[in-house]
C-alpha positions in Angstrom: -107.1 90.0 31.5 -110.0 88.1 29.7 -109.6 86.8 26.2 -112.0 89.4 25.1 -110.0 92.2 26.7 -106.7 90.7 25.2 -108.3 90.9 21.7 -109.5 94.4 22.2 -106.2 95.5 23.6 -104.4 94.0 20.9 -106.6 95.4 18.1 -106.4 99.1 19.5 -102.6 98.9 19.5 -102.1 97.4 16.3 -104.1 100.2 14.7 -101.5 102.6 16.3 -98.6 100.6 15.1 -99.7 99.5 11.4 -98.2 102.7 9.9 -94.8 102.5 11.4 -91.7 101.5 9.7 -90.4 98.5 12.0 -87.0 96.9 12.1 -86.4 93.8 14.3 -82.7 92.9 15.0 -82.0 89.4 16.6 -78.8 88.1 17.7 -78.6 85.1 15.3 -80.9 82.6 13.5 -78.7 79.5 14.4 -81.2 77.4 16.4 -84.8 77.4 17.6 -85.6 78.4 21.3 -87.5 80.7 23.5 -85.8 83.7 21.6 -86.9 82.8 18.2 -90.5 82.1 19.5 -90.6 85.7 20.6 -89.2 86.9 17.1 -92.3 84.9 15.8 -94.7 86.6 17.7 -93.1 90.0 17.1 -93.4 89.1 13.4 -97.4 88.6 13.8 -97.7 92.0 15.8 -95.6 93.7 13.0 -96.4 92.1 9.7 -94.6 95.1 8.1 -91.3 94.5 9.8 -87.8 94.0 8.2 -85.5 91.7 9.9 -81.7 91.9 10.8 -79.2 89.3 12.3 -75.6 88.7 12.5 -76.1 85.4 11.2 -79.0 83.2 9.7 -78.6 79.5 8.8 -80.8 78.4 6.1 -81.9 75.2 8.1 -83.1 77.6 11.0 -85.0 80.0 8.9 -88.2 80.6 10.8 -91.5 80.0 9.0 -92.7 83.4 9.9 -89.9 85.2 8.2 -90.6 83.7 4.7 -91.0 86.3 2.2 -89.9 89.0 4.7 -86.9 91.1 4.3 -84.0 89.5 6.4 -80.5 91.3 6.4 -77.4 89.5 7.8 -74.0 90.9 8.6 -70.5 90.0 6.9 -69.8 87.8 9.9 -72.5 85.1 8.3 -70.3 85.2 5.0 -67.0 83.9 6.9 -66.4 80.2 6.6 -67.3 78.3 9.8 -69.3 81.2 11.4 -72.7 79.8 11.4 -71.2 76.8 13.4 -68.7 78.6 15.5 -70.5 81.9 15.7 -69.3 82.5 19.5 -65.7 82.6 18.2 -66.3 85.7 16.4 -67.3 87.7 19.4 -64.8 90.6 18.6 -66.6 91.1 15.3 -70.0 91.6 16.5 -69.8 95.2 17.5 -68.7 96.2 13.9 -71.1 94.1 12.2 -74.2 95.3 14.2 -73.1 98.8 13.6 -73.1 98.4 9.8 -76.7 97.9 9.7 -78.4 101.0 8.2 -81.6 101.6 10.2 -82.0 105.2 9.7 -85.2 104.8 7.7 -87.3 103.2 10.5 -89.7 104.7 13.0 -89.3 101.7 15.6 -86.4 99.3 16.0 -87.0 96.4 18.3 -83.8 94.4 19.5 -84.2 90.7 20.7 -81.3 90.8 22.9 -79.2 87.8 24.3 -76.3 87.5 22.0 -76.1 90.8 21.4 -78.4 92.5 19.2 -78.9 96.0 21.0 -75.8 97.6 19.7 -77.3 98.7 16.5 -77.3 102.5 15.9 -80.5 104.4 15.4 -81.4 107.9 14.4 -82.8 110.5 16.9 -86.3 110.2 15.1 -86.3 106.3 15.9 -87.5 104.6 19.0 -85.5 101.6 20.2 -87.3 99.0 22.3 -85.0 96.2 23.6 -86.5 93.0 24.6 -84.0 91.4 26.6 -83.9 87.7 27.3 -80.6 88.0 29.2 -77.3 90.1 29.1 -74.8 88.3 27.3 -74.4 85.7 30.1 -70.8 84.4 28.9 -69.3 87.9 29.4 -71.3 88.6 32.6 -72.5 86.1 35.1 -70.9 82.9 33.3 -67.7 84.6 32.7 -65.7 82.7 35.1 -67.4 79.3 34.4 -66.9 80.0 30.5 -63.0 80.5 31.1 -62.6 77.2 33.3 -63.6 75.0 30.2 -60.9 76.7 27.8 -57.1 75.7 27.3 -54.6 78.4 28.2 -54.3 80.1 24.7 -58.1 80.2 24.3 -58.5 81.6 27.9 -56.3 84.4 27.4 -57.6 85.5 24.0 -61.1 85.4 25.5 -60.3 87.3 28.6 -59.1 90.1 26.5 -62.0 90.0 24.3 -64.8 89.7 27.0 -63.2 92.8 28.7 -63.6 94.8 25.6 -67.1 93.3 25.0 -68.5 94.3 28.4 -67.3 97.8 27.9 -69.1 97.9 24.6 -72.2 96.1 25.9 -72.6 98.3 28.8 -72.3 101.6 26.6 -74.8 100.1 24.0 -77.5 100.1 26.6 -77.5 103.7 26.4 -78.7 103.4 23.0 -81.9 101.8 24.0 -85.0 103.9 24.8 -86.9 101.5 26.8 -85.9 97.9 28.0 -88.4 95.0 28.4 -87.3 92.1 30.3 -88.6 88.4 29.9 -88.8 87.9 33.7 -88.5 89.9 37.0 -85.2 87.7 37.2 -83.8 89.2 34.0 -85.0 92.8 35.0 -82.9 92.6 38.2 -79.9 91.4 36.0 -80.5 94.4 33.5 -80.5 96.7 36.7 -77.1 95.1 37.8 -75.4 95.1 34.4 -76.7 98.1 32.8 -78.2 100.2 35.5 -81.4 100.6 33.7 -84.9 99.9 34.7 -87.4 97.7 32.5 -90.9 96.6 32.3 -91.5 92.8 32.3 -93.4 91.1 29.7 -93.0 87.2 29.9 -92.4 85.6 26.6 -95.2 83.5 24.7 -95.9 79.8 25.1 -98.2 78.0 22.7 -100.8 77.1 25.2 -103.5 75.9 22.6 -101.1 73.2 21.3 -101.0 71.4 24.7 -103.1 68.7 25.8 -103.6 66.2 28.9 -102.6 62.6 28.1 -104.8 59.7 29.5 -101.6 57.6 29.8 -98.4 58.8 31.5 -95.2 56.6 30.7 -92.6 55.8 33.1 -89.9 58.2 32.1 -88.5 61.5 33.2 -87.8 64.1 30.5 -85.1 66.6 29.6 -85.6 69.2 26.7 -82.5 71.3 26.3 -79.5 72.3 24.4 -76.8 70.1 25.6 -74.4 73.0 26.6 -72.7 73.2 30.0 -74.9 75.9 32.0 -78.1 73.8 31.3 -76.7 71.3 33.8 -78.0 68.1 32.0 -75.3 66.3 33.7 -77.1 66.6 37.0 -80.2 64.9 35.7 -78.2 61.9 34.2 -76.0 61.5 37.4 -79.5 61.5 39.4 -81.3 59.0 37.1 -78.2 56.8 37.1 -78.2 56.7 41.0 -81.7 56.4 41.1 -82.3 53.9 38.2 -85.0 56.2 36.8 -85.6 56.1 33.0 -84.7 59.5 31.4 -85.3 60.8 27.9 -83.1 63.6 26.8 -84.4 65.7 23.8 -81.8 68.1 22.1 -78.5 68.3 20.8 -75.3 70.3 21.5 -71.6 70.5 22.1 -71.9 68.4 25.4 -73.3 65.5 23.6 -70.3 63.2 23.6 -69.4 63.9 27.5 -73.0 63.5 28.5 -73.3 60.1 26.6 -70.1 59.0 28.1 -71.7 59.3 31.8 -75.0 58.0 30.9 -76.2 54.7 32.4 -78.4 52.2 30.8 -81.7 54.0 31.9 -80.8 57.1 30.0 -81.9 57.7 26.3 -80.9 60.3 24.0 -83.6 61.3 21.5 -81.8 64.1 19.6 -84.2 66.8 18.0 -88.0 66.0 17.6 -90.5 67.3 15.3 -93.3 69.4 17.0 -95.7 66.5 17.1 -93.2 64.1 18.6 -92.1 66.9 21.3 -95.7 67.3 22.1 -96.1 63.7 22.8 -93.0 63.4 25.0 -94.1 66.3 27.1 -97.7 65.0 27.5 -96.7 61.4 28.2 -93.7 62.1 30.6 -93.9 61.3 34.4 -92.4 65.0 35.0 -90.0 67.3 33.4 -86.5 67.7 35.0 -85.1 71.4 34.7 -81.7 71.3 36.4 -80.2 74.7 35.1 -80.5 78.2 36.4 -82.8 80.0 33.4 -83.5 83.5 32.6 -87.0 82.6 32.1 -87.2 78.9 30.7 -90.0 78.2 28.3 -89.5 74.6 28.6 -91.0 74.2 32.0 -94.0 76.2 30.6 -94.5 73.8 28.0 -94.4 70.9 30.2 -97.0 72.4 32.2 -99.2 73.4 29.1 -99.6 69.4 29.0 -100.3 69.2 32.7 -97.0 67.7 33.6 -95.1 68.8 36.7 -91.6 70.3 36.7 -88.7 69.3 39.1 -86.4 72.4 38.9 -83.4 74.1 40.4 -85.2 76.7 42.4 -83.3 79.7 40.9 -84.0 82.2 38.1 -87.0 82.5 35.9 -88.5 79.1 36.9 -89.6 80.7 40.1 -92.1 82.8 38.1 -93.4 79.9 36.1 -93.6 76.8 38.5 -95.5 76.7 41.8 -93.5 74.6 43.9 -92.1 73.5 47.3 -88.7 72.7 48.9 -90.3 70.2 51.4 -93.1 67.8 51.9 -95.1 70.2 54.1 -96.6 72.1 51.2 -100.1 71.8 49.5 -99.6 69.3 46.7 -102.7 69.8 45.1 -101.9 73.4 44.8 -98.3 72.9 43.1 -97.2 72.3 39.7 -93.8 71.2 40.6 -91.0 70.6 43.1 -87.8 72.7 43.6 -84.5 71.6 44.8 -82.1 73.9 46.6 -78.5 73.0 45.5 -77.0 72.3 42.0 -76.1 68.9 42.8 -77.2 65.3 41.7 -77.7 64.7 45.5 -80.2 67.5 45.8 -82.0 66.6 42.5 -82.4 62.9 43.8 -84.1 64.2 47.0 -86.5 66.2 44.9 -87.2 63.4 42.6 -88.0 61.1 45.8 -90.2 64.1 47.2 -91.8 64.3 43.9 -92.6 60.5 43.8 -94.2 60.8 47.4 -96.7 63.6 46.1 -97.0 62.4 42.5 -100.6 61.1 42.9 -101.9 64.4 44.7 -100.8 66.7 41.8 -103.7 67.6 39.4 -102.7 67.7 35.8 -105.9 70.1 35.1 -104.4 72.6 37.6 -101.1 72.5 36.5 -102.3 73.4 32.7 -104.6 76.2 33.7 -101.4 77.7 35.9 -99.8 78.7 32.6 -102.7 80.1 30.5 -101.2 83.3 31.7 -98.3 82.9 29.5 -100.2 82.5 26.1 -99.3 83.8 22.8 -102.2 86.3 22.3 -101.5 87.7 25.9 -97.8 88.2 24.7 -99.0 90.1 21.6 -101.4 92.3 23.4 -99.1 93.3 26.2 -96.0 94.1 23.8 -98.2 95.9 21.1 -99.6 97.9 24.1 -96.3 98.7 25.6 -95.1 99.7 22.0 -97.8 102.0 21.2 -97.4 103.8 24.4 -93.8 104.3 24.1 -94.2 105.4 20.5 -96.7 108.0 21.6 -94.3 109.2 24.3 -91.6 109.1 22.0 -93.5 111.4 19.4 -94.2 114.0 22.0 -90.4 114.2 22.8 -89.3 114.6 19.2 
């Protein structure tokens, strides 16, 4: 789709959506990642929308929501809830169901945490943009239990069972699902027995640039939580004695810091300008976890930088890579490793270094233009306008 076609599609759809009363529900505004970027894009598509969230921390308020109506649940008023929000899992169903959305024509839930469990009227069309079914009660359930003490494990097991029943039942409250990748569409089918359209989330393609000077370091940009597998990147760079810069914070910081060798540097949070510089000047991005979509590899490629990634999940839709040396490096944007181990990642880093000079930054950058913001806005607006038209004919 050309830029002109994208603009025309967005203008046509926006005209049909402008008169609608719209509510957007998001699980929690307690950080900034791919989910929040989608909400920002939805805020641009629907300037009239009101917002609802379980929790909203002031320090993570999105600029796009300033001056907009934001309603939070009673959970956000409980001491400690903003920091330890996952511990309040049993309260989420009640909290979401207290939101009165009866006055809206269209409800869009940004789902991962949960958010789709709101109750809508028969005259309201509900579209769920699903970043992922709740991973800690579905595919990461057993992994989550292993990290808990016996008392916490017993409480979590009972709560997760109840939450799975509720989460599955709330899928029936959604009129249309949109998945952020084909990988998540398959998980929606598995968990909820529902089909979904695929609209990839937006990346800020215009903010990227190709640096003329590449520094000698590998880069990780991630929340420091277990399933991101930042430990694999640290172990690999310890073994190979490669410089590694880690951008991000999280609950795993102390453990990861203890295992880091002298070549590993923790940067913490960065402002947007400094983050763009880190992407542009790195040798390559290391992406060792299995992600639903993974906006970070796209952001690295926007700067013409290659990605060394675990070859599972949404990254297979964003990175053009090989598992061996026999591929066409000039037509690649990265390298995959097959097993979630530091040894496999070390092999991939060595393979990358053998083909590094054959990779083309201009090609890498051009490969992710398809994930731009305007493309997302046009596709989602057209989808919403089409579904609203169908919904009007049925009601």
